[in-house]
C-alpha positions in Angstrom: 43.7 256.1 199.9 42.2 254.7 197.0 40.4 251.0 197.3 42.8 249.6 195.0 46.1 250.9 196.6 44.9 249.7 199.9 44.1 246.3 198.9 47.2 246.2 196.9 49.4 247.2 199.8 47.5 244.7 202.1 47.3 241.7 199.8 50.5 242.2 197.8 48.6 241.8 194.7 49.0 244.1 191.5 46.0 245.6 189.5 45.6 242.3 187.4 45.5 240.2 190.5 42.9 242.3 192.1 40.7 242.4 189.2 40.9 238.6 188.8 40.1 238.1 192.6 37.2 240.7 192.5 35.6 238.9 189.3 35.6 235.5 191.2 34.4 237.0 194.6 30.8 237.0 194.1 30.9 233.2 193.7 33.2 232.6 197.0 30.4 232.1 199.2 29.0 229.1 201.5 25.2 229.3 201.2 22.6 227.9 203.8 19.2 228.6 205.2 18.2 229.3 208.7 14.4 229.8 209.9 13.3 233.3 210.3 12.1 234.5 213.6 8.3 234.1 214.2 7.9 232.8 210.5 7.9 229.5 208.8 9.9 231.0 205.9 13.7 230.5 205.6 16.5 233.1 205.5 19.2 232.8 202.7 22.7 233.1 204.4 25.5 233.6 202.1 28.7 233.2 204.0 31.9 234.6 202.3 35.1 232.5 202.2 37.9 233.1 204.7 40.1 235.1 202.2 37.1 237.3 200.9 35.9 237.9 204.5 39.5 239.4 205.0 39.3 241.8 202.1 35.9 242.9 203.0 37.2 243.9 206.6 39.8 245.8 205.0 37.4 247.7 203.0 34.9 248.2 205.7 37.9 250.0 207.8 38.5 252.4 204.9 34.8 253.0 204.0 33.8 253.4 207.5 35.5 256.8 207.4 34.0 257.8 204.3 30.3 256.5 204.4 28.0 258.6 206.6 25.5 256.5 208.9 22.5 258.1 210.5 22.2 258.4 214.3 18.7 256.8 213.6 20.5 253.5 212.8 21.1 251.1 215.8 21.9 247.9 214.4 25.4 246.9 214.2 26.7 250.0 215.8 29.5 249.8 218.4 28.1 250.2 221.8 24.4 250.1 220.7 22.1 247.2 221.4 18.6 246.3 220.9 17.9 247.5 224.4 19.0 251.0 223.3 16.8 250.8 220.3 13.9 250.1 222.3 14.5 252.6 225.0 14.3 255.3 222.4 10.4 254.5 222.4 10.0 253.6 226.3 8.2 256.6 227.4 5.6 257.2 224.5 2.0 256.2 224.3 1.6 255.2 220.5 3.9 253.0 218.3 4.2 252.3 214.7 6.4 249.4 213.4 7.3 248.9 209.8 9.7 246.4 208.1 11.7 246.7 204.9 10.9 243.6 202.7 14.1 241.6 201.7 16.1 244.4 202.8 19.8 243.1 202.2 19.1 241.2 199.0 17.2 244.3 197.7 20.5 246.3 197.7 22.6 246.2 194.5 26.0 247.7 193.3 23.8 250.2 191.3 21.8 251.5 194.4 25.2 251.6 196.4 27.1 253.7 193.9 24.0 256.0 193.5 24.2 256.8 197.4 27.9 257.3 197.1 27.3 260.1 194.4 24.4 261.5 196.6 26.8 261.7 199.5 29.5 263.0 197.7 31.7 260.1 197.8 33.6 259.4 194.4 35.6 256.4 193.3 38.0 255.8 190.4 36.7 253.2 188.0 39.0 250.8 189.2 37.8 251.1 192.7 34.1 251.0 191.6 35.1 247.7 189.5 36.7 246.1 192.6 34.0 247.0 195.0 31.3 245.6 193.0 32.9 242.0 193.3 34.2 242.3 196.5 31.2 243.6 198.4 28.2 242.0 196.7 27.3 238.1 196.0 25.8 236.4 192.9 23.1 233.8 193.9 23.2 230.4 192.0 21.3 230.8 188.6 21.2 234.6 189.2 22.7 237.5 186.7 22.2 240.1 189.5 24.7 241.0 192.3 23.0 241.6 195.5 24.2 242.3 199.2 24.3 239.1 201.3 23.4 238.5 204.8 26.5 237.1 206.2 29.2 239.3 205.0 31.1 241.4 207.4 30.8 244.5 205.0 27.0 244.3 204.6 26.1 245.9 207.7 28.1 249.1 206.9 26.6 249.2 203.4 23.1 248.7 204.5 23.3 251.2 207.1 24.7 253.7 204.7 22.3 253.1 201.8 19.3 254.3 203.9 21.5 257.1 205.5 19.4 259.8 203.5 16.3 258.2 203.8 16.9 258.0 207.7 17.9 261.8 207.6 14.7 262.7 205.9 12.5 260.9 208.4 14.4 262.2 211.5 14.1 266.0 210.0 10.2 265.4 209.5 9.7 263.4 212.8 11.2 266.2 214.8 8.9 269.0 213.4 5.7 266.7 214.7 6.8 265.2 218.1 7.8 261.9 216.6 10.4 259.5 217.6 12.2 257.4 215.0 14.7 254.4 215.2 15.8 251.6 212.8 17.3 248.6 213.6 18.4 247.0 210.3 15.2 246.5 208.3 13.0 247.0 211.5 11.8 250.7 211.7 10.1 252.0 214.9 7.9 255.3 215.1 6.5 256.6 218.4 4.7 259.7 219.8 2.5 260.9 222.6 0.1 262.6 220.0 -3.0 260.3 218.9 -3.6 259.8 215.4 -0.4 261.2 214.1 1.1 257.9 213.0 -1.7 256.7 210.7 -0.4 258.8 207.8 3.2 257.2 208.1 3.1 254.2 206.2 1.9 256.0 202.8 4.6 258.7 203.5 7.5 256.1 204.1 6.5 254.4 200.9 6.6 257.5 198.8 10.1 258.5 200.1 11.5 255.1 199.6 10.1 255.3 196.1 11.5 258.9 195.6 15.1 257.8 196.7 15.1 254.2 195.3 12.6 253.6 192.9 11.1 250.4 193.1 14.1 248.4 194.6 13.6 249.1 198.5 9.8 248.3 199.7 7.8 247.9 202.9 6.7 244.4 204.0 3.1 245.4 204.4 2.2 242.2 206.3 4.5 243.5 209.3 3.1 247.1 209.7 1.5 247.2 213.2 0.1 250.0 215.3 0.2 249.7 219.1 -0.5 251.6 222.0 -0.4 251.5 225.9 -3.7 249.8 225.9 -1.7 246.6 224.2 1.5 244.8 224.6 4.4 246.8 222.8 7.5 245.2 221.5 10.4 246.8 219.8 13.1 244.6 218.1 11.9 241.6 220.5 11.9 244.0 223.6 8.7 244.6 225.6 7.8 248.1 226.5 6.1 248.5 229.8 3.6 251.1 230.6 5.9 252.6 233.2 8.4 253.7 230.7 10.8 250.9 231.2 11.9 248.0 228.8 11.6 244.4 229.8 11.7 241.1 228.4 7.9 240.1 229.2 6.0 238.6 231.7 5.6 235.2 229.7 9.6 235.1 229.1 10.3 235.6 232.9 8.0 232.9 234.1 9.7 230.4 231.4 12.9 231.6 232.6 12.0 230.9 236.3 10.6 227.7 235.5 13.7 226.5 233.9 15.9 227.5 236.5 14.0 225.6 239.0 14.4 222.6 236.7 18.2 223.4 236.7 18.3 223.7 240.5 16.7 220.2 240.8 19.0 218.8 238.3 16.5 217.6 235.8 17.4 219.9 232.9 19.2 218.3 229.9 22.7 220.0 229.0 21.5 221.4 225.8 18.7 222.9 227.7 21.0 224.4 230.1 23.1 225.9 227.3 20.0 227.5 226.1 18.6 228.9 229.5 22.2 230.2 230.1 22.2 232.3 226.6 18.4 233.4 227.5 19.1 234.4 230.9 22.2 236.3 230.0 20.3 238.2 227.1 17.1 238.7 229.4 19.3 240.2 232.5 21.0 242.3 229.9 17.6 243.8 228.7 16.2 244.0 232.2 19.0 244.0 234.7 16.7 243.7 237.8 15.7 240.2 236.6 19.0 238.7 238.1 18.4 239.9 241.5 14.7 238.7 241.3 15.9 235.0 240.5 19.0 235.3 243.1 16.0 236.0 245.8 14.3 233.2 244.5 16.6 230.5 243.9 19.7 231.6 245.7 23.2 233.1 244.4 24.6 229.7 244.4 22.2 228.3 241.8 22.5 231.6 239.6 26.4 231.6 239.7 26.4 227.9 238.8 24.0 228.5 235.9 26.1 231.5 234.7 29.5 229.6 234.9 27.9 226.2 233.3 29.9 224.5 230.7 29.1 221.4 228.6 31.3 219.2 230.2 30.5 219.8 233.7 28.6 217.0 234.2 31.4 214.7 233.2 33.6 216.1 236.0 
């Protein structure tokens, strides 16, 4: 089914109405900023309106069957988590982490449709016009349409954009004993062969330039080499030298101290909520952590923490 027919059927709009809606869609975003992790910089979030979000989800349902996504892409994939992404590299000695600079905002309609052609996915002109408006955001005082951080359609589009890149990297890595995974804009390479990763940064830059010109680039400040001699982290998960994934010794120490304060009744409600979320995340990454905390503080305290609600203190 064409995109225009899909939308017309679900939105009860004719072509003229769809075009009008599409033309106004790049402006239908609520924009705000949040702090970047481990940085003083701010990340711009552009959240689509309720109506546009509904349209984007309809489009994703259709495009998800048409657009290929590499097995190396682990972000936004059903049933795959940051833990799975880290496990790819858990039993290797040497690690290279690279980051794509301003990844989502660097993706334009032109890049998207170029990759569609490369993948053999063709659209009628009406569908092209509609997709330009429905999938891309126009920042204030900008003439350029870009992919927004915050739209439900952006994860699929971004993973698809890098499909050819991912496949090129996978095929090369297989020939030299290197593992590769990508979580959104975070790329990770690992191997047991000393020195082989040092040539990768230049090679990655060349492949990106060949496929996308100067549009998608590496954030050179975030290129990191690591080995078992140092702490190794992949998408916020620590790789231990025994081949396991963990939240790290320091995180576990802070969690334990906070649970102790919780057991004494001296932890503030907002801090309890933060601890509850952190504990759930940490035990997902490292399941044995829950048993360790149960042994230390007792099952009653841990169950009380996990079931805590903000109004519990009012009862």
